[in-house]
N, C-alpha and C positions, 0 to 999 in steps of 0.2 A: 793799274799799271802803276808801277813803284815810281815814286818821283826822284828819289835818289839814285836808284838805275839809269833812269833817262837822263839824268843831271848828268851822270858818269859819260855815257855814250856821246852826248853833245860835247861835253867836255874833250873827249878823246879826238873828235874829230876836228874839233877847232884848233887843239893843239898839232895833229898830224896836218892841219892845212898850212898852219903858221909855218912848220918845218918843211915843208915841200914847197913852200914860197919862196925860204930863205935858201934853200939848196937850189931853187930854180934862180933866183937872182946871183947868188954867188958864183956858181959852177956852169951853169946849162946856159944861160942868157947871150953870152958871146960866141957861143958856140956854133957849129956848122948843126944843121937838123935839131934845133932848140925845142921847136914844138913838138915833135917825135918823141924826143928824150923825157919831154916834161910828161908827156900823154902815159909813156911807159912806168914812169915813176909815180905819176897819179894813180895809175889802175891798179898798181901794187897797193899802195896806200889806200884804195878804197876796200880791195879784198882783205886785208888786214883789219882795217877799219871793221868791216862787216863780220869777219871771224868774231872778232872779239865782243863785237854787239851780241850776236847771236849767244855767244857763250854768257853773257850777263843778264840779259832780258828772257822773261819769258816767252813763250812760243804765245803769243795771242793776236789778235787783228788789230788791237790798239798800239801793240807794241810794233807791229808790220808796219802799220800807218807811221810811225814815228821814225822808225828805219827808213822810208822812203821818203818824208818830208826831209828829214836831215841830210839824206843823200842829195835831193834835188837843190836845197839851198846852199851845201857845202861844195857842190858843185858850180853853180853860178858865182859864188864869191870867190871861188879861187881862177875859173876858167875866163871870167872877164878880165881882172887885171893884168892875167899873164897874156892874153890874145892883144890887150892895146900893147903891152911892154914889147909884145915880138911885132907889131904893127911900127913902131916908133923905128924900130932897128933896120 
C-alpha cells in the first residue's frame, strides 16, 4: 500500500465532505425535503470519490480495506451533523 496514494484518497474524501457540508448549510438546509436532497448529493459524492479512489489505488485487499474504512468514517462524520441540523429545524 502506497502511503501517498492513501493520503490522496483520504484528502479527497475530506475535501468532498466539506464541500457537501457547505452546500447543505448554504442551499439545502432551509428547503423542503432537505434530507432527501442531501442524500442524493451525498450518494453522488460517494460515487465520484469511489471511482477516483479506484483509479488511484492498486486493486489489493489492503487498499480495499482502506476504502471501506474511509467510507464508513466519512459517512459517520457527515451524517451525524446533518441529522442534528435537520432535527433542530
